[in-house]
C-alpha positions as CSV (number, residue, x, y, z in Angstrom):
1,M,0.0,-0.1,0.1
2,I,1.3,3.6,-1.1
3,R,0.8,6.6,1.5
4,E,3.1,9.0,-0.1
5,L,2.1,11.2,-3.1
6,Y,5.0,12.8,-5.3
7,V,3.5,16.0,-6.6
8,E,5.2,17.4,-9.5
9,N,6.2,20.8,-9.7
10,G,3.4,22.1,-12.3
11,V,0.8,20.9,-9.9
12,G,2.0,23.1,-7.4
13,R,3.5,23.4,-3.4
14,A,0.1,24.8,-2.6
15,L,-1.6,21.5,-3.5
16,T,1.2,19.6,-2.0
17,E,0.5,21.6,1.3
18,T,-3.1,21.2,1.2
19,I,-3.0,17.7,0.9
20,N,-0.7,17.3,3.8
21,R,-2.8,19.6,6.0
22,F,-5.6,16.6,5.9
23,T,-3.2,13.8,6.3
24,H,-4.5,12.9,9.8
25,N,-8.1,12.4,7.9
26,H,-6.9,10.5,4.9
27,G,-3.3,9.0,5.7
28,I,-1.4,10.2,2.5
29,T,1.6,12.5,2.9
30,A,2.2,14.8,-0.1
31,V,6.0,15.4,-0.9
32,F,6.7,18.0,-3.5
33,Q,8.7,17.4,-6.6
34,H,11.3,20.0,-6.1
35,D,12.3,18.8,-2.6
36,V,13.1,15.6,-3.9
37,H,14.6,16.3,-7.4
38,P,15.6,19.9,-7.3
39,Q,17.2,19.2,-10.7
40,M,13.9,18.9,-12.3
41,Q,14.1,22.7,-13.0
42,R,16.7,22.1,-15.7
43,P,15.8,21.0,-19.0
44,Q,15.4,17.0,-18.8
45,R,15.8,14.0,-21.4
46,G,12.8,12.0,-20.5
47,D,10.9,11.1,-17.4
48,E,11.7,7.7,-17.3
49,W,14.3,7.9,-14.8
50,W,12.4,9.6,-12.1
51,I,9.3,7.5,-12.6
52,E,11.6,4.5,-11.9
53,D,13.1,6.3,-8.8
54,I,9.7,7.5,-7.4
55,A,8.4,3.9,-8.1
56,G,11.0,2.5,-6.4
57,R,10.5,4.9,-3.3
58,R,6.8,3.4,-3.3
59,M,5.2,6.6,-3.7
60,G,2.3,7.6,-6.0
61,I,2.6,10.4,-8.4
62,L,0.4,13.4,-9.2
63,T,1.0,15.3,-12.5
64,Q,-0.4,17.6,-14.5
65,D,1.4,16.1,-17.6
66,A,-1.4,13.6,-18.9
67,A,0.9,12.9,-21.8
68,I,3.1,10.6,-19.6
69,L,0.3,7.7,-19.9
70,G,1.1,7.7,-23.4
71,I,-2.9,7.3,-24.1
72,E,-2.8,8.7,-27.7
73,Q,0.0,6.5,-28.7
74,R,-1.5,3.5,-27.2
75,K,-4.3,3.8,-29.3
76,Q,-2.0,3.8,-32.4
77,G,-0.2,0.7,-30.9
78,I,2.5,2.6,-29.8
79,T,4.0,2.6,-26.2
80,T,6.0,5.4,-25.1
81,G,9.3,5.1,-22.9
82,E,7.3,6.8,-20.1
83,R,4.1,4.2,-20.3
84,Q,6.8,1.7,-20.3
85,A,8.5,3.0,-17.2
86,I,5.1,3.0,-15.4
87,I,4.4,-0.6,-16.5
88,D,8.0,-1.7,-15.8
89,H,8.2,-0.1,-12.4
90,A,4.6,-0.8,-11.2
91,A,4.0,3.1,-10.9
92,H,0.8,4.7,-9.7
93,V,0.3,7.7,-11.8
94,F,-2.8,10.3,-11.4
95,A,-2.7,13.0,-14.2
96,L,-4.9,16.2,-14.2
97,G,-7.1,16.0,-17.4
98,D,-5.8,19.7,-18.3
99,A,-2.5,21.4,-17.6
100,K,-4.3,24.6,-17.5
101,Y,-6.3,23.8,-14.5
102,T,-6.5,26.9,-12.1
103,M,-5.1,26.1,-8.7
104,W,-8.9,25.9,-7.6
105,Q,-9.5,23.4,-10.4
106,K,-6.7,21.2,-9.4
107,L,-8.0,21.1,-5.6
108,R,-11.5,20.4,-6.9
109,C,-10.1,17.6,-9.1
110,V,-8.0,16.0,-6.6
111,T,-10.5,16.1,-3.6
112,S,-13.3,14.8,-5.9
113,H,-11.6,11.8,-7.0
114,W,-9.6,11.4,-3.9
115,D,-11.3,7.9,-3.3
116,T,-10.3,6.5,-6.5
117,I,-6.8,7.9,-5.9
118,D,-6.7,5.9,-2.3
119,R,-8.4,2.9,-3.8
120,L,-5.8,2.8,-6.7
121,L,-2.8,3.6,-4.3
122,Q,-4.0,0.4,-2.4
123,Q,-3.5,-1.9,-5.2
124,P,-0.6,-3.2,-6.9
125,G,0.8,-1.4,-9.8
126,P,0.8,-0.3,-12.5
127,R,-2.0,1.9,-11.9
128,A,-3.2,5.3,-13.4
129,A,-6.0,7.7,-13.9
130,T,-6.6,10.7,-15.6
131,L,-8.7,13.2,-12.9
132,L,-10.9,15.5,-14.8
133,I,-13.3,17.8,-13.0
134,S,-16.5,16.0,-14.2
135,K,-15.2,12.5,-14.2
136,T,-12.2,10.2,-13.6
137,R,-10.9,8.0,-16.5
138,V,-9.3,4.7,-14.8
139,E,-6.4,3.6,-17.0
140,T,-5.8,0.0,-17.9
141,F,-2.2,-1.6,-18.7
142,P,-1.7,-4.8,-20.6
């Protein structure tokens, strides 16, 4: 069972801190990406390395980069390196459905789908879901 979420920089420190304000209620601690990987502010080559690292630390990932799930490529029969890293390392990834959500929309999205996030964190990986304001789309892995 995973009880920590790695919150990507783009999702925001404010959301990280808000999740942590209620850890005593839901039992999950959020960790801000910059505090774990400060080098992420510099240009990178791919996300595979940190997906492996975070999955190895038994943390879930909260991102606003839904492309990391490789859903569109999968429809074309292509598996991206990031998607393969999620599969290979049994990662748990929760992607906000729109990178342009305001902080308020991000908070609404995460809290609206908290039960799904918690349920998927309790299952063996890989697990992933796209969190939309109106619905959740749970991803399946071959």
